[in-house]
PABAPA-290265 format. One line per 5 residues: number of its first residue (from 1); their letters; for each residue x, y, z of C-alpha. Coordinates in steps of 0.001 Angstrom, whole numbers, plus 500000, padded with zeros to 6 digits. Layout:
N
NUM	a	X/Y/Z  ...;
END
This chain:
1002
1	mslfk	578680/188185/558781  578795/190159/555565  576786/193306/555098  576378/192483/551402  574970/188997/551840;
6	ardww	571266/188202/551735  570083/187247/555225  568349/183862/555301  564923/184230/556945  563317/181008/555711;
11	satlg	564379/178455/553107  563320/175094/551728  564619/172554/549224  561882/171363/546877  562178/167686/545923;
16	egeef	565136/166015/544270  565983/166293/540578  563119/168669/539830  563446/171650/537458  561976/175131/537782;
21	dqgcl	561903/178206/535563  560660/181759/535327  556900/181201/535558  556998/178519/538252  556720/181008/541170;
26	cvgdv	553921/183357/542231  552728/184918/545497  549282/185949/546700  546520/185254/549226  545510/182149/547300;
31	dnsgs	543394/180637/550146  541431/183911/550593  542216/184087/554301  541351/187793/554399  544425/188667/556437;
36	ghdkv	546226/190164/553439  549258/187980/553962  550754/186197/550975  551331/182534/550301  554045/181189/548024;
41	vvgsy	552912/178940/545151  555561/176900/543368  555056/174495/540435  557735/172309/538856  558286/170778/535447;
46	mgmlr	557735/167372/537120  554092/168301/537820  554478/168936/541563  552419/171846/542962  553374/173203/546399;
51	ifsph	551944/176029/548519  553907/177527/551416  553193/180001/554198  556719/180890/555375  557407/182057/558892;
56	tnkss	560195/181786/561447  561373/178386/562536  559478/178362/565866  556059/179525/566968  555370/181519/570105;
61	egvpt	554982/178340/572192  558375/177080/571059  556965/174182/568999  558185/174004/565380  555448/174750/562862;
66	eaqll	555142/173391/559338  555291/176037/556612  554096/173798/553750  550321/174033/553338  549798/171769/550348;
71	evqlq	551677/169421/548000  549879/167855/545049  551231/165729/542210  549545/166750/538939  549604/164631/535811;
76	naiiq	551351/167123/533513  554310/169450/533752  553564/172907/535192  554760/175757/532943  553306/178732/534808;
81	vevgk	551167/179515/537862  549163/182711/538449  546754/183938/541157  543717/186029/540112  539922/186343/539839;
86	fvscs	539398/183674/537199  535861/182504/538111  532775/184459/537069  530364/185657/539735  533055/185325/542387;
91	ellhl	535357/187888/543932  537628/185220/545429  541132/184552/544195  541789/181311/542310  544889/179554/541068;
96	avlhp	545490/179142/537312  547931/176396/536353  549231/176189/532769  550239/172771/531403  551634/172143/527907;
101	rklsv	548199/171059/526581  545823/172139/529332  544784/175175/531381  543360/174343/534837  541802/176730/537381;
106	ysvsg	541728/175560/540998  540310/176862/544260  542384/176500/547417  540486/176288/550681  541582/175679/554244;
111	tagnv	539730/174006/557091  540616/174783/560683  541809/171648/562486  540522/170630/565901  543446/168309/566658;
116	ehgdq	547195/168760/566867  547734/168154/563141  546719/171770/562433  544767/173230/559513  543927/171197/556431;
121	yqlkl	544065/172588/552885  542354/171212/549789  542775/171823/546055  539559/171647/543979  539336/171852/540200;
126	vyehn	536867/174556/539099  537249/174209/535306  539849/173345/532707  540468/173951/528987  542131/171404/526721;
131	lqrta	544418/173240/524317  544762/172347/520655  548285/173776/520547  551303/173456/522826  551411/176359/525268;
136	cnmty	554470/178476/526038  553362/181118/528566  550318/183124/529634  549196/186458/531063  545988/187714/532670;
141	gtfgg	544161/190990/533218  540940/192918/532707  540870/192612/528913  538646/195152/527189  538265/197222/530360;
146	vtghh	535923/194725/532038  536132/195024/535842  535415/192485/538522  537156/189473/537005  540274/188528/535039;
151	slciq	540597/186976/531592  543456/184762/530439  545625/184896/527292  547875/181959/526362  550675/182110/523780;
156	smdgm	551350/178854/521930  554705/177642/520659  553658/178396/517060  552649/182006/517720  548892/181878/518391;
161	lmffe	547292/183983/521129  544297/182140/522685  541888/184233/524801  539688/182777/527552  536953/184506/529584;
166	qdsys	536523/182346/532658  535267/178968/531547  534689/179856/527875  537050/180205/524901  536812/183640/523219;
171	fgrfl	539025/183665/520091  542528/183038/518806  544875/185132/516693  548224/184392/515033  551003/186946/515530;
176	pgfll	552429/188207/512205  555988/187236/511238  556255/184763/514098  559244/182432/514477  559885/181727/518179;
181	pgplv	557785/182696/521221  558940/185479/523503  557789/186863/526863  554167/188071/526995  552595/190674/529317;
186	ynprt	549332/192673/529491  549301/196454/529977  546008/197436/531675  546618/201170/531171  546453/200944/527374;
191	dsflt	544548/197616/527153  547281/196129/524983  549556/193087/524885  553345/193336/524720  555696/190701/523381;
196	vssar	559189/190493/521896  559306/188908/518444  562106/186963/516771  563034/190170/514936  564329/191330/518360;
201	qlesy	561824/194141/518654  559171/194957/521234  555663/194895/519726  552387/196210/521163  548960/194881/520052;
206	kyetl	545737/196482/521293  543042/194106/522512  540518/195823/520260  542793/195264/517219  543158/191597/518145;
211	avate	539403/191160/518574  538444/192561/515137  541334/190903/513229  540947/187864/510983  539871/184636/512698;
216	aesrq	542882/182340/513074  541845/178867/512040  545283/178224/510540  548417/180242/509852  548182/182343/506678;
221	dpdlp	550890/183810/504520  550936/187563/505189  551612/188245/501500  548440/186447/500322  545066/188264/500256;
226	lktgg	542624/187608/503106  540100/184881/502370  537433/186073/504805  536380/189358/506296  538358/191133/508952;
231	krltp	541519/193173/509203  545095/192021/508942  546793/192042/512350  549459/194743/512701  551212/196012/515845;
236	dwtfv	550186/199329/517343  553881/200290/517745  557258/198610/517748  560605/199327/519384  563810/197752/518110;
241	lgeqa	565814/196193/520957  568563/194513/518958  568721/191601/521396  566467/188882/522735  564439/189734/525857;
246	ldlsv	564462/187557/528953  561398/189059/530636  558819/191853/530417  557073/193661/533254  554373/196362/533451;
251	psfsh	554181/197518/537078  550778/198941/538081  551407/199989/541690  551216/203696/540809  549163/205514/538197;
256	ssssi	551752/208251/537855  554598/205941/536803  553463/204493/533495  556490/202430/532517  557255/199248/530618;
261	fvlge	560400/197381/531682  562265/195037/529334  565151/192851/530543  567501/192017/527660  570546/189808/527558;
266	rnlyc	572893/192777/528046  570678/195825/528682  567728/196997/530761  565144/199167/528983  562399/201384/530395;
271	lrdng	559765/202676/527952  556617/204732/528160  553230/203309/527219  553493/204791/523723  556819/203044/522972;
276	qirfm	559148/205994/523646  562226/205090/525637  562672/206657/529078  566084/205279/529936  568368/202356/529248;
281	kklef	571002/200696/531435  573903/198677/529995  574599/195691/532262  578098/194436/533045  576859/190887/533742;
286	npscf	574466/188236/532446  571050/188789/534081  568730/185920/535013  565503/187598/536258  564113/190913/537507;
291	lpyss	561147/192436/539318  560070/196122/539478  558503/197222/542769  557307/200480/544274  559768/203193/545283;
296	vmdgt	559525/205693/548140  560451/208522/545744  557917/209857/543277  558695/209362/539610  561170/206522/540205;
301	tnlll	560892/202734/540256  562958/200252/542199  564122/197009/540579  565362/193722/541908  567742/192189/539386;
306	gnhtn	569378/188745/539700  572400/187665/537675  574478/184567/536990  577148/185531/539524  574757/184771/542432;
311	mllvy	574086/188460/543068  570814/190259/543766  571090/193938/542800  568740/196759/543787  568428/199619/541279;
316	qdvtl	566535/202882/541568  565972/203545/537870  569600/203295/536626  571387/203873/539961  572687/200859/541862;
321	kwaaq	571550/201204/545488  572425/197837/547018  573965/194470/546178  573509/191226/548085  575076/187799/547624;
326	lpfvp	572737/184817/547125  573658/181128/547549  572333/180315/544039  571443/181815/540654  567804/182985/540844;
331	vavrv	565473/182190/537931  562467/183952/539516  562189/186622/542202  559112/188030/543995  558351/190370/546924;
336	asfpe	555795/189246/549526  554406/190273/552919  554112/187775/555775  552663/188153/559275  556059/188536/560925;
341	lkgvv	557915/190435/558213  556914/192613/555283  558838/193107/552044  560517/189706/552034  562440/188872/548869;
346	iglss	561580/185370/547581  564043/183726/545206  563817/180405/543379  566684/178548/541704  566439/176183/538756;
351	dghll	567112/173123/540974  564432/173924/543575  566137/176065/546219  563449/178408/547632  564778/181245/549809;
356	csymg	563005/184006/551694  565566/186651/552585  566033/190251/553573  568945/192660/553149  571188/194270/555726;
361	tdpsf	572479/192819/558980  571185/191748/562328  572040/194096/565199  575251/193114/566972  575398/193387/570761;
366	fstpk	579123/192684/570985  581167/195462/572528  584945/195563/572283  586751/195422/575627  588821/198371/576697;
371	vdare	592563/198162/576140  594964/199544/578702  596778/202527/577251  600554/202211/577270  603317/204510/576201;
376	adyeq	604833/203903/572777  608484/202843/572555  609675/205219/569829  613010/203487/569386  611285/200139/568787;
381	vdaem	608793/201757/566384  611644/203442/564477  613561/200147/564174  610456/198369/562935  609813/201158/560406;
386	kklqk	613355/200876/559024  612997/197111/558747  609734/197425/556824  611194/200089/554511  614111/197754/553770;
391	firea	611665/194990/552813  609754/197415/550569  612932/198557/548800  614033/194973/548153  610592/194050/546862;
396	trtqd	610431/197005/544471  613998/196443/543273  613403/192782/542355  610020/192828/540681  609628/189643/538684;
401	ilpkt	606747/188673/536443  607242/184964/537100  607077/183563/540630  610337/182621/542280  611274/178976/541950;
406	daeed	611780/176812/544968  615250/176280/546323  614982/172564/545674  613287/171218/542554  610761/168417/542773;
411	livta	612567/166565/539995  616187/166482/538871  616631/165535/535209  620094/164512/534034  620841/163583/530412;
416	avsss	624041/161639/529630  625126/161212/526008  627311/158179/525305  630923/159032/524436  631041/156430/521670;
421	mdses	628707/155441/518879  626504/152368/519229  628065/149092/518142  624897/148219/516276  623305/151243/514675;
426	qaliq	619586/151770/515246  619187/154228/512371  616312/153750/509962  618602/154597/507005  621555/152218/507289;
431	didgl	623880/153976/504812  623996/157215/502797  626188/157263/499684  628088/154236/500941  628764/155700/504414;
436	pvpsv	627176/153872/507383  624820/155954/509508  625709/155677/513220  623505/156169/516270  624294/157309/519793;
441	tiqvk	622530/156369/523028  621240/158989/525482  620346/158010/529035  617991/160281/530982  617846/159915/534764;
446	vkasc	614861/161394/536564  615232/161671/540349  612343/162797/542576  612722/164720/545832  608990/164493/546611;
451	vvqss	605948/162449/545596  605377/162775/541835  602332/161503/539964  601432/161021/536279  604763/162156/534871;
456	kltvg	605503/162097/531130  608846/162598/529392  609027/164057/525883  612138/164285/523694  612384/167077/521096;
461	iqppl	615102/167076/518443  615734/169102/515295  615101/167516/511883  616534/165596/510079  617708/164032/513338;
466	avtqd	615378/161466/514861  615117/159293/517984  613929/155744/518495  611243/156854/521011  610199/160416/521730;
471	qfvle	607594/159920/524493  607805/157999/527766  605163/157510/530474  606909/157282/533856  605616/155385/536871;
476	pmgvg	604592/157359/540006  607704/158057/542090  608167/158505/545794  610677/160582/547731  614238/159728/546678;
481	sstvv	613259/157287/543926  614671/157573/540405  613874/156308/536923  616207/155874/533955  615063/155861/530332;
486	afaaf	617263/155385/527283  616839/156134/523610  619059/156435/520543  619470/159420/518220  620495/159167/514581;
491	lngry	620401/160989/511248  617183/160355/509334  617603/162513/506237  619906/163214/503341  621018/166655/504531;
496	ppadl	622912/167811/507646  620978/169293/510588  621157/172916/511686  621407/172129/515389  622806/169185/517362;
501	tgdit	621002/170039/520609  617869/168347/521905  615322/169171/524580  613871/166925/527272  610546/168045/528766;
506	vsyss	609084/166334/531852  605482/167163/532771  604277/165904/536144  601810/166562/538963  602948/167444/542457;
511	pteln	600201/166842/545089  599577/169444/547768  597322/169679/550803  594691/171710/548977  594967/169731/545737;
516	pkgvp	595524/166007/546326  595327/165257/542601  598408/167359/542031  599458/170708/540619  600694/170397/536989;
521	rvlqs	604338/171391/536507  606905/171249/533711  610685/170776/533870  613081/171125/530929  616611/169953/530271;
526	rfslp	618931/170113/527248  621562/167772/525800  624076/168079/522938  624804/165351/520417  628369/164695/519217;
531	lalvc	629598/165972/515852  630649/162434/514927  626952/161519/514635  626634/163388/511325  630153/163328/509818;
536	vpssp	633248/161147/509512  636952/162051/509114  638247/162369/505573  641170/163645/503514  641490/167452/503243;
541	akttk	640304/169219/500106  642632/171749/498488  640271/173701/496213  636884/174825/497554  634304/177506/496795;
546	fkitv	633772/179052/500221  636391/180016/502817  636209/181534/506323  639222/182670/508357  639120/182935/512162;
551	dtnqa	641882/184874/513982  642959/184320/517600  645378/186038/519975  647055/182805/521153  649655/180528/519653;
556	pvdls	648470/177979/517054  646909/174859/518540  647306/171327/517256  643946/170366/515720  644423/166731/516799;
561	sifpe	644191/167854/520443  641049/169870/519702  639293/167050/517771  640762/163834/519230  637923/161612/517984;
566	fsaks	638587/162679/514368  642383/162907/514433  642846/159171/515091  641486/158313/511660  642863/161358/509874;
571	edkdg	645635/161047/507274  647430/164252/508344  649685/163498/511327  651008/167063/511748  647761/168360/513162;
576	nslaf	647637/171300/510764  644628/170121/508771  641481/168150/509452  638624/167220/507122  635016/166365/508005;
581	qflsg	632908/164474/505473  629214/164917/506286  627144/161789/505774  624633/163673/503648  626516/166806/502627;
586	akvtv	629787/168294/501500  633309/168000/502831  634506/170659/505308  638248/171204/505837  639868/173017/508784;
591	laskt	643408/174340/508227  645681/175757/510933  648422/178190/509986  651906/177168/511126  653218/180711/511502;
596	sqryr	650212/182960/512210  647370/182515/514656  644752/181888/511991  642419/179010/511201  640638/178551/507888;
601	iqsds	637367/176678/507377  636612/175865/503739  634010/173819/501892  632034/173585/498682  628796/174140/500648;
606	fedmw	628307/177367/502584  625691/175957/504979  627670/172838/505932  630480/174945/507451  628193/176036/510329;
611	lvake	628426/172949/512548  632215/172704/512150  632709/176437/512811  630495/176311/515906  632284/173215/517230;
616	lvqrf	635706/174779/516550  634872/177980/518449  633354/176118/521400  636309/173725/521673  638765/176649/521513;
621	drhfs	636963/178279/524459  637043/175053/526489  640700/174364/525590  642005/177775/526635  639826/177923/529751;
626	klgvk	641413/174647/530894  644855/176166/530316  643846/179154/532462  644021/181734/529663  641624/184545/530579;
631	dfkks	642281/187016/527777  641617/184606/524892  639973/186423/521994  638772/185242/518619  637771/187410/515687;
636	fsgpl	636763/187404/512044  638382/189996/509777  637296/189017/506286  634268/190419/504451  630899/188992/505418;
641	plqey	629764/186295/502929  626393/187960/502304  626134/186920/498646  626628/183268/499579  624028/183650/502333;
646	flsvd	621548/185237/499932  621757/182139/497691  620197/180106/500522  617557/182814/501008  616631/182793/497304;
651	nhfql	616473/179004/497184  614106/178887/500167  611946/181667/498767  611601/180015/495337  610436/176791/496977;
656	rvsaq	607844/178733/498988  606571/180349/495788  606417/176930/494126  604461/175541/497091  601919/178362/496738;
661	qyqdl	601632/177718/492993  601110/173996/493552  598413/174811/496114  596580/177085/493658  596827/174531/490836;
666	lsera	595586/171757/493112  592554/173803/494170  591743/174586/490520  592015/170920/489459  589967/169829/492467;
671	vqfra	587177/172258/491519  587307/170954/487951  587237/167337/489183  584136/167926/491333  582380/169738/488484;
676	iqrrl	582949/166759/486134  581737/164384/488847  578506/166358/489194  577983/166293/485431  578515/162534/485312;
681	ltrfk	576230/161950/488279  573486/163970/486576  573906/161897/483415  573769/158601/485327  570675/159663/487322;
686	dktpa	568777/160669/484170  566023/158184/483228  566726/158637/479521  570424/157866/479093  572409/160448/477166;
691	plqnl	575905/160152/475668  578730/160998/478076  580457/163268/475539  583934/162166/476690  583266/163206/480287;
696	dtlld	584780/159937/481537  587980/160617/479601  588112/164155/481034  587545/162743/484526  590456/160295/484168;
701	atysq	592740/163023/482812  591812/165416/485628  592348/162683/488213  595819/161916/486866  596617/165660/486925;
706	vmala	595462/165939/490552  597590/162965/491582  600636/164288/489712  600221/167727/491275  599820/166200/494747;
711	eaaee	603012/164170/494315  604868/167241/493039  603574/169313/495962  604678/166627/498414  608128/166516/496832;
716	nrall	608307/170336/496965  607324/170243/500650  610220/167866/501418  612595/170140/499493  611224/173171/501391;
721	eeafv	611907/171488/504736  615474/170760/503622  615913/174315/502322  614720/175774/505631  617177/173642/507610;
726	rlrsa	619969/174797/505287  618796/178398/505669  618917/178022/509459  622484/176708/509206  623505/179627/506989;
731	thllv	621829/182118/509335  623562/180643/512382  626874/180909/510553  626211/184547/509604  625332/185403/513239;
736	lllsl	628531/183713/514426  630652/185651/511937  628966/188932/512885  629607/188309/516584  633261/187458/515892;
741	wqglt	633606/190440/513532  632356/193052/515994  632968/191236/519296  629296/191163/520311  628327/190198/523834;
746	pdqta	626181/187078/524425  623099/189269/524959  623668/191124/521687  624271/187834/519870  621004/186484/521261;
751	ileat	619129/189577/519998  620721/189191/516561  619877/185491/516431  616277/186134/517455  616053/188808/514744;
756	llpll	617415/186719/511892  615774/183460/513052  612330/184440/514349  610829/181049/513380  611934/177473/514059;
761	qdtpq	609826/176204/511162  607789/177585/508280  603997/177605/508446  601495/178165/505612  600361/181388/507309;
766	lgwee	603767/182829/508266  607143/182281/506638  610731/183160/507440  611145/185959/504893  608350/188238/506131;
771	scdaa	609095/187525/509811  612797/188259/509421  612088/191403/507377  609772/192742/510094  612305/192006/512848;
776	vshll	615248/193548/510959  613178/196625/510060  612295/197051/513736  615983/197019/514722  616828/199508/511974;
781	rtcls	614125/201852/513273  614965/201535/516979  618401/200719/518401  620217/200927/515036  618561/204147/513841;
786	rspkd	620767/207122/512989  619015/209716/515142  616949/209672/518346  614207/211611/516539  613784/208829/513973;
791	qatsl	613831/206273/516765  611123/208112/518716  608997/208449/515581  609149/204714/514941  608274/203976/518574;
796	aqtgg	605234/206249/518329  603882/204280/515380  601243/201674/516151  599916/198891/514000  601311/197852/510657;
801	pvlgl	600587/195795/507579  599665/192144/507874  602671/189921/507175  602442/187876/503993  604566/186250/501307;
806	prdta	606599/189054/499610  606925/189410/495860  610706/188970/495940  613639/189025/498347  615228/192293/497199;
811	rlkkh	613817/194296/500132  614908/191667/502663  618429/191488/501234  618691/195273/501338  617625/195383/504982;
816	itllc	620023/192593/506026  622881/194347/504233  621969/197610/505962  621813/195800/509321  625330/194418/508865;
821	drigk	626543/197860/507753  625072/199577/510831  626564/196967/513167  629918/197336/511415  629826/201114/511936;
826	ggrlt	629456/200774/515693  625721/200246/516144  624927/198310/519300  622053/195889/519664  620030/196575/522794;
831	lasea	616402/196442/523819  616772/199005/526623  616975/201971/524217  613307/201631/523378  612381/202348/526975;
836	nvqvp	614966/205108/527522  614305/207232/524448  612219/210320/525051  609475/210862/522538  609276/214515/521419;
841	vqvqs	606060/216472/521838  605566/216707/518063  605824/212933/517768  603532/212291/520750  600762/214177/518976;
846	laapg	601219/211878/515997  600744/208672/518010  597166/208160/516884  595435/204745/516789  595884/204512/513032;
851	gvepi	599656/205038/513200  601751/207789/511620  603506/208174/508329  607322/208192/508272  608600/211750/508415;
856	aevag	611717/212911/506579  614627/214367/508510  614309/218064/507602  615721/220540/510096  612892/222374/511811;
861	dgeel	612857/225845/513336  613780/224562/516754  616840/222723/515446  618103/225796/513568  618153/227816/516791;
866	elpqd	620378/225279/518536  623057/225284/515798  626203/227486/515956  626198/230852/514195  628550/229740/511393;
871	aakfi	626365/226790/510601  623289/229014/510679  624899/231380/508132  625789/228429/505952  622212/227165/506015;
876	kkkqp	620848/230600/505155  623212/230971/502225  623155/227541/500676  619774/225938/501292  616837/226992/499125;
881	skkvk	613613/228197/500670  610682/225959/501623  608732/227120/498601  611420/225866/496214  611521/222574/498108;
886	kekke	607804/222140/497630  608094/222874/493904  610954/220378/493597  608854/217749/495354  605928/218372/493006;
891	vsket	608132/217948/489916  609741/214799/491297  606292/213376/492075  605169/213925/488492  608318/212445/486945;
896	seasv	608830/209333/489105  605677/208285/490923  606455/204579/490632  609889/204918/492212  608446/206968/495084;
901	keeag	605895/204226/495805  608582/201552/495898  610883/203574/498157  608179/204666/500585  609069/201893/503038;
906	saeep	610024/203123/506443  613107/200926/506602  614673/202700/503580  614724/206072/505341  618177/205493/506872;
911	vkeak	619654/205156/503353  618218/208542/502385  619513/210021/505617  623005/208689/504932  622979/210287/501470;
916	kekke	621796/213550/502983  624575/213570/505535  627160/212925/502813  625819/215878/500774  625898/218173/503796;
921	sskek	629451/217118/504687  630609/217755/501112  628992/221208/501248  630795/221956/504507  634117/220938/502934;
926	keskk	633494/223256/499988  632625/226063/502382  635798/225542/504389  637886/225505/501229  636194/228712/500124;
931	dsske	636974/230424/503447  640624/229295/503458  641498/230184/499882  639194/233250/499714  638278/232716/496116;
936	pkeea	636214/235361/494365  632497/235125/494784  631993/235255/491019  633499/231770/490620  631081/230389/493212;
941	kkkes	628234/232010/491306  629394/230350/488090  629600/226976/489803  626137/227292/491269  624677/228459/487956;
946	sssss	626306/225506/486171  624925/223071/488792  621462/224606/488482  621623/224414/484672  622661/220766/484847;
951	ssske	619747/220016/487182  617353/221831/484863  618725/219898/481840  618145/216670/483754  614571/217719/484440;
956	kkess	614130/218558/480737  615402/215122/479781  613003/213479/482225  610080/215520/480925  611011/214624/477316;
961	kekkd	611097/210946/478289  607652/211335/479826  606437/212957/476638  607698/210073/474494  606066/207497/476764;
966	kdkeg	602790/209373/476717  602899/209643/472921  603339/205877/472713  600411/205264/475049  598204/207629/473053;
971	keask	597385/210118/475814  596098/213650/475257  598519/216238/473915  597236/218979/476190  598222/217017/479279;
976	esgdk	601745/216501/477915  602283/220167/477186  600982/221067/480653  603485/218704/482295  606312/220103/480191;
981	kvsrk	605442/223700/481097  605351/222839/484795  608789/221231/484685  610301/224195/482783  608770/226775/485092;
986	ssvkv	609932/224902/488178  613509/224687/486857  613533/228447/486149  612219/229171/489638  614925/226995/491160;
991	kekkk	617582/229009/489265  616153/232293/490456  615852/231143/494054  619434/229916/494127  620744/233230/492762;
996	epeag	618827/235378/495271  620910/234659/498428  624188/235180/496534  623023/238483/495145  622119/239575/498645;
1001	eg	625487/238459/499857  627325/240440/497213;
END
């Protein structure tokens, strides 16, 4: 039993397939029994009217009693039911039932039964009104301050308020600016009507204003003048809610609390009678209904609020006092008093579940039995504590995001690639440049260790490689059963692939006890295709454009033993050379040195060397591991072929730019084509035919241009796909050479490969250039940065520009070159440094949501204190003051603003830092020379004065250049002279500042 669950006191299920809504529930003494106890009246959209008198399941005699008093099938759907004094000259309560086109008022009467069937209840029609407009909702009250009986107001779907006094129609008024009907309620304290308009604002209309306004025979435009007498209808006050209201309520249980409650889609509002807000509560859920009721504290109001998570919440103003779980989502909630229980909460769901409940718990008479006290075994408790602490330590040490896999997999996928090519090739392209295109068969065996349902096998392979079938639907398998599928792979393009590996993905469902249909799971496996699939043996080439040399620490190996499938058809029998002719590419030659331990790979195509170099390195590792050599090492000593790599980058980038240009031209021609079509259509529709004025000729020419552009764009797309595959090959080769050059570990190689190849394919939204530039810049700022301060600053930055197609590849080339330079100088690729670096306090204050600007590496006060005394003296003597630095910066800003903008990128900071370090080191060398030789101080003064004069002459030259440019552009002469004066003054100040410390020294 839960304390926070509504206790079921009485419940009923109303019909089957019936629908209920907000106005379908009301409570009151509808049969005028005089006891003061309420009855529950429920009407449905199916026209069924029911009246209940709930009570406990059994009477005092123990015989079950029937709670339903009446059930009547009416002809029309019931929108709303209300209980009130709706009949003139009668103080009895009657039942008003609102239909879409009718308002009916009934009297409910009960006759005491003399037999065992009990009391009998009857429903009699007192009067009804046929409505000219479709009704939406209604409200009732003592309109105009009349006491003794209630009047009715009905809101139609088109925004008309119709007023009825008992059995007579009073008048009707249209609401201004109406679009859709909202909730309607009457406030008896101010004699006004409240509704929420489509403008999402609460509006109040006084009854007196409605009565004297213009008669509403038909809707009038508010901008037009009034045709008859009367006043235009305007609200007394409005309050902007900003959201649609679900319900309105004006509680009248206390004269002191004059409040208006509005339930919005996300907020609860409480306003005073004059439209001023008292309080507002933001809701964390989607509400469904609410009901204010009286509170025990003065000045506060309690609320029952139902939401779509089956909860009934009790608020005292804005404070949550209680929460109870309901078995359904309530659409209407009321509070009623019954003979056996007062304050019962009545809830109604949209499918007809009626529940009378109360909150809290029933008293429990269960008492726990006494347990015999026994002495604690401290040794046993201590052993158990140590055991639990051991479990906790192991759990905290091995915290994994992903759940641990089972010891035994449900499926075992094994892929076997045939050792020989197919006798009959299944390739779509039979030959390329006279060379036959082979195919190789792959057999995939799927073995199940449990029951597997609805399994699918998908084969993924890198273009331009292709397979005969890439998707297989497998039959359901039992325990121990297996299935074998076979397919062939072949080359389907006129360029070599970047990767010879393929992926096999098996998706299946494994049934469990809780889920018989099966839990979806995925299993992956990988296979490698042979090199002979894309190339054939050939004669070695002597002269080539590109060459790569790989060094080893073992004796030279016969290439025929490394590549046995190619050596059989090779012309060279010594095993010192081997040539691979790609089916759709260049020739790659591998040469082994007879004397040294070197191997050379050469070709006329830089990208085509990748597959041969990768295969050579892998086969070397396998060969020496079989021989038992543990200290086998391979390296690359030559310069990195960055210029050759950048040719592939430029080619790919130019094709991307061309694709964007084709896209823009196509959109322009398409707009032009549609415009001509509209012109022609207008001419053809015209009753009086007019000359076409060569529009048909223009249409044909535009159509031919669109088709030509589309074909060119399609051809450019195919070239772009080929260029990206070649770029991937070149990138893989560069990563391999970098790893051999610096001896990178597999983890560092993986980081480098993920940095330089962040994408497996280009997309229109994101391309390789911008992705690679962002990744390389991140490495340069973090693990490859020159100082921990710079690294911490970059880690404190948040956000960044949106990636897009760059203007050129100069920035990317610069960053890649800098990356190779940093790795060559001992930089190590690691992702752990980002977590270990400590962010300084100054940088932590800069970590604002908008990010921080890159800060230059200028020694602060704190860093000067940590330096040795000699270095501190050197800084005091040689470095100018901060004021001179500021003046220098101002002059440099005026002279070269464009260059500053271009070099403001955060990734270019390390270059500046390197220059700065070189300058400082040169200064230290000069200082050491000065101390050792003890030259006169006058010579140092002359040197410094000459350097300052040369810097000032440079500044004069720059200012004169500026002056010439400004004269050509025709700018004002006063501005030029001002710039010139500033540059001269700054140069003089720099001279003076540089002389000051030396004078003090002398």
